[in-house]
Structure formats: structure tokens, C-alpha cells
C-alpha positions as CSV (number, residue, x, y, z in Angstrom):
1,M,-19.4,14.0,53.0
2,E,-22.2,11.5,53.1
3,F,-24.7,10.4,50.5
4,D,-27.7,8.1,50.4
5,V,-26.4,6.2,47.4
6,M,-22.8,6.2,46.0
7,I,-22.0,4.4,42.7
8,I,-18.5,3.4,41.7
9,G,-18.2,3.3,37.9
10,S,-20.2,5.4,35.4
11,G,-20.9,3.0,32.5
12,P,-24.4,2.0,31.4
13,G,-24.9,0.4,34.7
14,G,-23.4,3.1,36.9
15,Y,-24.8,6.2,35.3
16,V,-28.3,4.7,35.0
17,A,-28.2,3.8,38.7
18,A,-27.3,7.4,39.5
19,V,-30.1,8.9,37.4
20,R,-32.7,6.5,38.8
21,S,-31.4,7.0,42.4
22,S,-31.8,10.8,42.1
23,Q,-35.2,10.4,40.5
24,L,-36.3,8.5,43.6
25,G,-35.1,11.2,45.9
26,F,-31.8,9.9,47.1
27,S,-28.8,12.2,47.5
28,T,-26.4,10.5,44.9
29,A,-22.8,10.5,44.0
30,I,-20.9,8.7,41.3
31,V,-17.2,8.0,41.1
32,E,-15.4,7.7,37.7
33,R,-11.7,7.2,37.2
34,E,-11.6,7.9,33.5
35,N,-14.6,9.2,31.4
36,L,-18.3,9.4,32.2
37,G,-20.1,6.8,30.3
38,G,-17.5,4.1,31.0
39,I,-16.2,1.6,28.4
40,C,-19.5,1.4,26.5
41,L,-19.8,5.0,25.5
42,N,-16.1,5.7,25.2
43,W,-14.4,2.5,24.1
44,G,-17.2,0.0,23.3
45,C,-20.7,0.0,22.1
46,I,-20.9,3.5,20.7
47,P,-17.6,4.2,19.0
48,T,-17.5,0.7,17.4
49,K,-20.9,1.4,15.8
50,A,-19.5,4.7,14.4
51,L,-16.6,2.7,12.8
52,L,-19.0,0.1,11.4
53,K,-21.2,2.9,9.9
54,S,-18.1,4.2,8.1
55,A,-17.5,0.7,6.8
56,Q,-21.1,0.4,5.6
57,V,-20.9,3.7,3.8
58,F,-17.6,2.8,2.2
59,N,-19.1,-0.5,1.0
60,Y,-22.1,1.3,-0.5
61,M,-19.8,3.6,-2.4
62,K,-17.7,0.7,-3.7
63,H,-20.9,-0.9,-5.0
64,S,-22.7,2.3,-6.0
65,A,-23.1,1.0,-9.6
66,D,-25.4,-1.7,-8.2
67,Y,-27.7,1.1,-7.2
68,G,-27.5,3.1,-10.5
69,I,-24.9,5.6,-9.2
70,R,-21.7,6.2,-11.0
71,L,-18.7,7.5,-9.1
72,E,-15.6,8.9,-10.8
73,G,-12.2,7.8,-9.5
74,A,-11.2,5.5,-6.7
75,V,-12.9,5.5,-3.4
76,E,-10.5,5.1,-0.5
77,P,-11.0,5.0,3.3
78,D,-9.3,7.7,5.3
79,M,-8.4,6.1,8.6
80,N,-7.7,9.3,10.4
81,A,-11.1,10.8,9.4
82,I,-12.9,7.5,10.3
83,V,-11.2,7.3,13.7
84,D,-11.8,11.0,14.4
85,R,-15.5,10.7,13.6
86,S,-15.7,7.7,15.9
87,R,-14.0,9.6,18.8
88,T,-16.2,12.6,18.2
89,V,-19.3,10.5,18.5
90,A,-18.0,9.0,21.7
91,A,-17.1,12.4,23.1
92,N,-20.5,13.8,22.4
93,M,-22.2,10.9,24.1
94,G,-20.0,11.4,27.1
95,K,-21.1,15.0,27.3
96,G,-24.7,13.7,27.2
97,V,-24.0,11.7,30.3
98,Q,-22.4,14.7,32.0
99,Y,-25.5,16.7,31.2
100,L,-27.7,13.9,32.8
101,M,-25.6,14.0,35.9
102,Q,-26.1,17.8,36.2
103,K,-29.8,17.6,35.3
104,N,-30.4,15.1,38.1
105,N,-28.1,16.8,40.7
106,V,-25.7,13.8,40.9
107,T,-22.4,14.7,42.4
108,V,-19.6,13.5,40.1
109,I,-16.3,12.6,41.8
110,E,-13.3,12.1,39.4
111,G,-10.9,9.6,40.8
112,E,-10.0,6.0,41.9
113,A,-12.4,4.5,44.5
114,R,-11.7,1.8,47.0
115,L,-13.9,0.3,49.7
116,N,-12.7,0.5,53.3
117,S,-13.3,-2.1,56.0
118,D,-15.8,0.2,57.7
119,K,-17.8,0.5,54.4
120,S,-16.6,4.1,53.7
121,V,-15.2,4.9,50.3
122,A,-11.8,6.3,49.8
123,V,-11.2,8.2,46.5
124,V,-7.8,9.2,45.3
125,L,-8.7,12.3,43.2
126,K,-6.9,13.2,40.0
127,D,-4.7,15.7,41.9
128,G,-3.4,12.9,44.1
129,T,-5.3,13.8,47.2
130,E,-7.5,11.3,49.0
131,H,-11.0,12.0,50.3
132,V,-13.2,9.6,52.3
133,Y,-16.9,9.5,51.7
134,N,-19.8,7.7,53.4
135,A,-23.0,6.4,51.9
136,K,-25.9,4.3,53.2
137,H,-25.8,2.3,50.0
138,I,-22.8,1.6,47.7
139,I,-23.3,0.2,44.2
140,L,-20.3,-1.3,42.5
141,A,-20.4,-1.0,38.7
142,T,-16.8,-1.1,37.7
143,G,-17.2,-3.1,34.5
144,A,-14.6,-5.1,32.6
145,R,-11.6,-4.8,30.3
146,S,-10.1,-6.8,27.5
147,R,-8.9,-10.2,28.6
148,N,-5.2,-10.8,28.3
149,L,-4.0,-14.4,27.5
150,P,-0.5,-15.6,28.4
151,N,0.1,-17.0,24.9
152,M,-0.5,-13.7,23.3
153,P,0.1,-10.9,25.8
154,Q,-1.1,-7.5,24.6
155,D,1.6,-4.9,24.0
156,G,-0.7,-2.3,22.5
157,K,1.2,-2.3,19.2
158,K,1.5,-5.7,17.5
159,I,-0.9,-7.6,19.8
160,I,-3.8,-5.2,20.6
161,G,-7.1,-5.2,22.4
162,Y,-10.3,-3.4,21.4
163,R,-9.1,0.0,22.6
164,Q,-6.2,0.1,20.2
165,A,-8.3,-1.5,17.5
166,M,-10.6,1.5,17.7
167,T,-7.9,4.1,17.2
168,L,-5.4,2.7,14.7
169,R,-4.3,5.7,12.5
170,E,-3.0,3.5,9.7
171,R,-4.9,0.6,8.2
172,P,-3.0,-2.6,8.7
173,E,-2.4,-4.6,5.5
174,S,-3.1,-7.8,7.4
175,M,-4.7,-8.8,10.7
176,V,-5.4,-11.9,12.7
177,V,-8.5,-11.5,14.9
178,V,-8.6,-14.1,17.7
179,G,-12.1,-14.8,19.0
180,S,-15.4,-14.5,17.0
181,G,-17.8,-13.2,19.6
182,A,-19.5,-9.9,19.0
183,I,-16.3,-7.9,19.5
184,G,-14.1,-10.0,17.3
185,S,-16.6,-10.4,14.5
186,E,-17.4,-6.7,14.4
187,F,-13.8,-5.7,14.2
188,A,-13.0,-8.4,11.7
189,H,-15.9,-7.2,9.5
190,F,-14.8,-3.5,9.9
191,Y,-11.2,-4.1,8.9
192,Q,-12.0,-6.5,6.1
193,S,-14.5,-3.9,4.7
194,I,-11.9,-1.1,4.6
195,G,-9.3,-3.3,2.8
196,T,-7.3,-5.2,5.5
197,K,-6.7,-8.8,4.8
198,V,-8.3,-10.4,7.9
199,T,-8.1,-14.0,9.2
200,L,-10.7,-14.7,11.9
201,V,-9.7,-17.5,14.3
202,E,-12.2,-19.2,16.5
203,Y,-11.6,-22.0,19.0
204,M,-15.2,-23.3,18.8
205,P,-16.6,-25.2,15.8
206,N,-18.7,-22.1,14.8
207,I,-18.1,-18.4,14.7
208,V,-20.4,-16.3,17.0
209,P,-20.6,-19.6,18.9
210,N,-23.5,-18.6,21.1
211,E,-25.8,-18.2,18.1
212,D,-28.0,-20.7,16.2
213,E,-25.8,-22.9,14.0
214,E,-27.6,-21.8,10.8
215,V,-27.0,-18.1,11.8
216,S,-23.3,-18.9,12.4
217,S,-22.8,-20.7,9.1
218,T,-24.6,-17.9,7.2
219,L,-22.4,-15.2,8.7
220,Q,-19.3,-17.2,8.0
221,R,-20.4,-17.6,4.4
222,C,-20.9,-13.8,4.1
223,F,-17.5,-13.1,5.7
224,K,-15.8,-15.5,3.2
225,K,-17.7,-14.0,0.3
226,N,-16.2,-10.6,1.3
227,G,-12.7,-12.1,1.2
228,M,-12.1,-12.9,4.9
229,K,-10.4,-16.1,5.9
230,V,-12.2,-17.9,8.7
231,L,-10.6,-20.7,10.7
232,T,-12.9,-22.5,13.2
233,S,-11.9,-25.3,15.7
234,T,-8.6,-23.6,15.8
235,S,-6.4,-22.5,18.7
236,V,-3.6,-20.0,18.9
237,E,-0.4,-21.7,20.2
238,S,1.8,-18.6,20.2
239,V,2.5,-15.2,18.7
240,D,6.1,-14.1,17.9
241,T,6.4,-10.3,17.6
242,T,10.2,-10.1,17.4
243,A,10.3,-9.6,13.6
244,D,8.6,-6.9,11.5
245,K,5.6,-9.2,11.1
246,C,3.7,-11.1,13.8
247,V,4.1,-14.8,13.4
248,V,1.0,-16.6,14.6
249,K,1.2,-20.4,15.2
250,L,-2.2,-22.1,15.0
251,N,-3.4,-25.6,15.6
252,G,-6.6,-26.6,13.8
253,K,-8.5,-29.1,11.7
254,K,-5.5,-29.4,9.3
255,G,-2.9,-29.5,12.0
256,E,-0.4,-26.8,12.7
257,Q,0.0,-23.8,10.5
258,T,1.7,-20.4,10.6
259,I,0.3,-17.1,9.5
260,E,2.1,-13.8,9.2
261,C,0.3,-10.5,9.8
262,D,0.9,-6.9,10.8
263,V,-1.4,-6.9,13.8
264,V,-3.1,-9.5,16.1
265,L,-6.3,-8.4,17.7
266,S,-7.1,-10.4,20.9
267,A,-10.9,-10.5,21.2
268,V,-11.3,-13.5,23.5
269,G,-13.6,-12.0,26.1
270,V,-13.2,-9.7,29.0
271,S,-11.9,-9.7,32.6
272,T,-13.8,-8.1,35.4
273,N,-12.5,-4.9,37.1
274,I,-12.6,-6.3,40.7
275,E,-9.0,-5.8,41.7
276,N,-7.9,-3.1,44.1
277,I,-11.4,-1.8,44.9
278,G,-11.4,-3.1,48.4
279,L,-13.7,-6.1,48.1
280,E,-11.6,-8.2,50.4
281,E,-11.3,-5.5,53.0
282,A,-15.1,-5.0,53.0
283,G,-15.7,-8.7,53.1
284,V,-17.6,-8.9,49.9
285,A,-18.0,-12.5,48.6
286,M,-16.7,-13.4,45.2
287,E,-16.8,-16.5,43.0
288,K,-14.9,-17.3,39.8
289,G,-13.9,-13.7,39.3
290,K,-17.4,-12.3,39.9
291,V,-19.1,-10.6,42.8
292,V,-21.9,-12.8,44.3
293,V,-25.3,-11.1,44.5
294,D,-28.9,-12.0,45.0
295,D,-31.8,-11.3,42.6
296,F,-31.8,-7.7,43.6
297,Y,-28.0,-7.2,43.4
298,R,-27.3,-7.2,47.2
299,T,-24.0,-8.7,48.2
300,N,-23.4,-10.5,51.4
301,V,-22.4,-7.2,53.0
302,E,-25.4,-5.1,54.0
303,G,-25.5,-1.8,52.1
304,I,-23.1,-2.9,49.3
305,Y,-24.5,-3.9,45.9
306,A,-23.0,-4.9,42.5
307,I,-24.3,-4.8,39.0
308,G,-23.1,-5.2,35.4
309,D,-20.1,-7.1,34.1
310,I,-18.8,-7.9,37.6
311,V,-21.8,-10.1,38.5
312,H,-22.9,-13.4,37.0
313,G,-25.0,-12.9,33.8
314,P,-24.5,-11.6,30.3
315,A,-21.9,-8.9,30.0
316,L,-24.1,-6.5,28.0
317,A,-24.7,-2.8,28.3
318,H,-28.5,-3.2,28.3
319,V,-28.3,-5.9,31.0
320,A,-26.3,-3.6,33.2
321,S,-28.8,-0.7,32.7
322,R,-31.7,-2.9,33.7
323,E,-29.9,-4.3,36.7
324,A,-29.2,-0.7,37.8
325,I,-32.9,0.1,37.8
326,V,-33.9,-3.1,39.6
327,C,-31.2,-2.6,42.2
328,V,-32.1,1.1,43.0
329,E,-35.8,0.5,43.0
330,A,-35.3,-2.4,45.4
331,I,-33.2,-0.2,47.7
332,K,-36.2,2.3,47.6
333,G,-38.5,-0.6,48.7
334,M,-40.5,-0.6,45.6
335,A,-42.2,-3.8,44.3
336,V,-39.9,-4.8,41.5
337,E,-39.6,-8.0,39.4
338,K,-36.3,-9.8,39.1
339,I,-34.8,-9.9,35.7
340,D,-35.6,-12.9,33.5
341,Y,-32.1,-13.6,32.1
342,S,-33.5,-16.2,29.6
343,N,-35.2,-13.3,27.8
344,I,-32.1,-11.1,27.2
345,P,-31.6,-10.2,23.5
346,G,-28.1,-10.4,22.0
347,C,-26.9,-8.4,19.0
348,T,-23.9,-8.4,16.7
349,Y,-23.5,-5.4,14.4
350,T,-21.7,-7.0,11.5
351,T,-23.0,-7.0,7.9
352,P,-25.3,-8.8,7.9
353,E,-26.4,-8.1,11.5
354,V,-27.2,-10.9,14.0
355,A,-29.8,-10.8,16.7
356,S,-31.3,-13.5,18.9
357,V,-33.3,-14.2,22.1
358,G,-34.2,-17.4,23.9
359,L,-33.4,-21.0,23.0
360,T,-31.9,-22.2,19.8
361,Q,-33.6,-25.2,18.1
362,A,-30.9,-27.5,19.3
363,K,-31.1,-26.3,22.9
364,A,-34.9,-26.5,22.9
365,E,-34.9,-30.0,21.6
366,A,-32.2,-31.0,24.1
367,A,-34.4,-29.6,26.8
368,G,-37.2,-32.0,25.8
369,F,-39.5,-29.6,23.9
370,Q,-41.5,-30.7,20.9
371,V,-41.0,-27.7,18.6
372,R,-42.4,-26.0,15.6
373,V,-39.7,-24.2,13.5
374,G,-40.5,-21.5,11.0
375,K,-38.0,-19.7,8.8
376,F,-38.3,-16.9,6.3
377,M,-35.5,-16.1,4.0
378,Y,-34.5,-12.5,3.3
379,M,-34.3,-13.3,-0.4
380,A,-38.1,-13.4,-0.5
381,S,-38.4,-10.0,1.2
382,G,-39.3,-7.1,-1.0
383,K,-37.7,-4.6,1.3
384,A,-34.5,-6.7,1.4
385,A,-34.4,-7.0,-2.4
386,A,-34.9,-3.2,-2.7
387,S,-32.1,-2.5,-0.2
388,G,-29.7,-4.8,-2.1
389,N,-29.0,-6.9,1.0
390,R,-30.7,-10.2,0.6
391,D,-28.5,-12.4,2.8
392,G,-30.2,-13.7,5.9
393,F,-33.3,-15.0,7.5
394,V,-35.6,-15.0,10.6
395,K,-36.0,-18.3,12.4
396,V,-38.5,-18.9,15.2
397,V,-38.7,-21.8,17.6
398,I,-42.1,-22.5,19.1
399,D,-43.3,-25.0,21.7
400,K,-45.9,-27.3,20.0
401,D,-47.8,-27.9,23.2
402,T,-48.3,-24.3,24.3
403,D,-47.6,-22.1,21.3
404,R,-45.1,-20.3,23.5
405,I,-42.1,-18.7,21.6
406,L,-39.0,-20.5,22.8
407,G,-36.5,-18.5,20.8
408,C,-36.0,-16.3,17.7
409,H,-32.8,-16.1,15.7
410,M,-32.2,-13.5,13.0
411,I,-29.5,-12.6,10.6
412,G,-29.8,-9.8,8.0
413,D,-30.3,-6.1,7.6
414,N,-31.9,-4.3,10.5
415,V,-32.4,-7.4,12.7
416,T,-30.9,-5.7,15.7
417,E,-33.9,-3.2,15.5
418,M,-36.4,-6.1,15.0
419,I,-35.6,-8.5,17.8
420,E,-37.4,-6.5,20.5
421,E,-40.8,-7.6,19.0
422,M,-39.9,-11.2,20.1
423,V,-38.5,-10.1,23.4
424,L,-41.7,-8.3,24.3
425,A,-43.9,-11.2,23.0
426,R,-42.0,-13.6,25.2
427,Q,-42.2,-11.4,28.2
428,S,-45.9,-10.7,27.7
429,G,-46.8,-14.3,27.2
430,I,-48.1,-13.6,23.7
431,K,-48.5,-16.9,21.7
432,A,-46.7,-17.3,18.5
433,C,-50.0,-17.7,16.5
434,E,-51.1,-14.3,17.8
435,L,-48.2,-12.6,16.0
436,V,-49.6,-13.8,12.7
437,E,-52.8,-11.8,13.4
438,A,-50.8,-8.6,14.1
439,V,-50.7,-6.7,10.9
440,H,-47.1,-5.8,10.0
441,P,-46.4,-2.9,7.6
442,H,-45.3,-3.6,4.0
443,P,-42.7,-3.4,2.8
444,T,-40.5,-3.7,5.8
445,M,-37.8,-6.1,7.1
446,S,-40.0,-6.7,10.2
447,E,-42.5,-8.6,8.0
448,A,-40.0,-11.4,8.1
449,V,-41.0,-12.1,11.8
450,M,-44.6,-12.6,10.8
451,E,-43.7,-14.7,7.8
452,A,-41.4,-16.9,9.9
453,V,-44.2,-17.6,12.3
454,E,-46.6,-18.3,9.5
455,A,-44.1,-20.8,8.1
456,A,-44.0,-22.6,11.5
457,Y,-47.8,-23.2,11.2
458,G,-47.7,-24.1,7.5
459,K,-49.4,-20.8,6.5
460,A,-46.5,-19.3,4.7
461,I,-47.6,-16.9,1.9
462,H,-44.2,-15.8,0.5
463,G,-41.8,-18.4,1.9
């Protein structure tokens, strides 16, 4: 069987590529070895947000008296019900992708795919039989998995990755989370919120180390206020799982120390799924564990493309989706702009939330920019005060010479919904001073963006 376009992997890169390909008139097939929607819909972005929503509701119930609501008796989390809800949300989203495939006449092939040297695709189906397919264009979108470190190999029971962390049926009394990027911080926040004693370990000097230092320190302070132990500039030397408890040996600012816990969650990044898919046989070039592509995701082999986590760039679902559209539209011969990777928003869904785009103040100054910096604290926001969540701020970094927005860094309620205003402003070349003239609705959290820009120009009203 032959197709115009064949996609291997059905995550937010793969399934978006399939839909857009079909929309443009290509006969399209997609190969998935597990579940439609890939890691993001089934084991990543979506089910984790369901867990975090349960944690948020639980926290509101614990503090209901602060909102004038009296609850009788103890409020307890039900791990089985929380996990079941998360899995149901994921399953429903997977059915949504299945519907999209049917609606767009995309052929779904369930099995394990591998490139052959002649650029055909061999798929071992779930019944064990092998079928060979041909396609004019093959898009690799195989994604990534939890990274396994030799000093703490995951066994799925005592040392776990994000998949097991999503489906624990009993709440651990204690947990060490290693790595404080988005995955580590979100799980640390979730388990701490439902009553687990969490220690968050980060090798770098700051948690969420890619964020602005003030954002990092604010999130760390909020974590500690909620009872979490946070250790920065700390490495894990070893984990002993032979006894009932995990014995974690650490080396940090105060030298060596040992922590006992029920479970260790390894959240130190991801490894790309590039093994055993025939890259070497097909002659596809790789570098440092990633597939080498050009601005339109063409590999060195004509007719083979790669997108998402397996190529260089941020390993984010929304990046993979945009890469998919650029890739397919370029295949069609459409005039398409390459992605500006300096304008990709990043979000962490803790409480408070974290969102950012562009340069931090430190990076902007290191790059030689003369900057204006404006900051608006959530404690001055009427909407934040009404919500009961006054931790956080919005910080903007502006080029003094051009009024161009160099970066924006947010921490607080709803900031993951607010960051797109700054992404669009940067993409459209809107000057920071113009944002002040755009009337923002009151009372909203989004007013903080306008107020931060006002502060940068010395026009702050409420700050």
C-alpha cells in the first residue's frame, strides 16, 4: 500500500501532521505503537493537569474557611478516584484524536514501525505480522521517554518515572523528586498538596532553572511555605532500594547527607525515541541523540522528515504541533515562515503557575541590551486578592533603544493563560509602550501585564 504522507508517531506532532496533511489533499497514514495522542495526551500534558486540578480542589477544600465556607469533618484525598479521573480524561482525549483521524480520512496503522534502506516502512502489527508500506514523504514524530540515570535506574516501584507517578494507587508517605523542571516541579507540587512529604532535589542553583531567578525564588518560597523541602545545588550520588525505604545519598551545599523515603521520582529530563526505527539503515543523520533537520524539518535523506522531541529545539507539545504544520505545508510547496524558537512560551502548571517567553533580564543584559524592567506584584491585583491567591508577579524586560519586548516572566494564578499576549506582541512587533494603550478589562489577572509595562516606563498607577 502506498500513501503520499506517512507519519510515525501520533503525539501532538504526529497527529497534527496527519490532520494538516489530509486537509491539503494528501493520502495520509499514521503509525502508532501504543495509543493515539502519544505521550502528551496519554501520559504527559493532559493527565498531569487532571491530577493538578484535583490537588487544587483539595487545597481549596482544606482552606474553605478562608472563603467563608464551613466543611464538617476531615477532607481526604482518594488516590484511586484521583487517578481514575485522570485516566478517564486522558482516554477521552485519545478518543478525540481517533475521531479526528476518522473525520480527516487518515489511515491508522497500529504497530511498531521501522524504516528500511529503500525508504519503505515495515510495520509489525499487534498480531505479530509484518506489513510493508511505501510513501512519498515520511515524517518521523516518535517523541521521547523518561530519562534513566545510571545512579538511580528506574525499577517502576521504588524508583519511578512520570508514568508510574501518574498512576500510584496509594499515596506515598514520603517522596524524593529529582529534577525541578516542569515535570519534577508539577509532580512535587501535586504530591505535597495531597499530603506526601516531598523533598525536591535540583542540581542547579535554582529550581525551574530555565526561568528568571526572581520567578524561581518565588516558586521555591511558595513550595517551602506549603511544607516542601527544597534542596538546590545538590546532586544524587546513589539510591539504595534494598531495604523497605529508599536510601538517597545526596551531596550539596552542606556536604553529604542521606534521606530516607518511600519513593524516588526521577524527573531529570527525557531521552529521544530514535532507537530501532531504522535511522541508520535509511542513512538519516543524527547528532547528540537528535535527528538533524533544516528549517523545514527535512533530513539529509530526500523524502524523510522529523519533528518534535527528536529534533533540536524545546521538547514541548505546542512546538511539535507547530513544527508539524510547517513541515507539511512546506511539503505542499506553500510559502511558510520558519519557526522563531526565541518566541516559544514555556509553562509550568504548579501553584502558583509559571509562564515565560523571551530573554530574562540577566540574559538580556549579558547580550548587551540596555533594558527597562517593569514588575507588577499580584498582591496589588484586585482579582488576585479576590481569588485568595496573591503570590506572584509579572515582569517585563524591554529594549530601551527600540521599545521592543525582549522577554516576559510571570508567576501567579492564570499566568499560563496570559503569556500568549506577550508572544503575539513580540511576534507582531508591537512596542511595549503600545500595550499600555490597549485597554485591559478590570478586574482581571491580565491587567498585571499592562501594569508591569506601565511600571517599566515610570507610569505605574497601582504598583
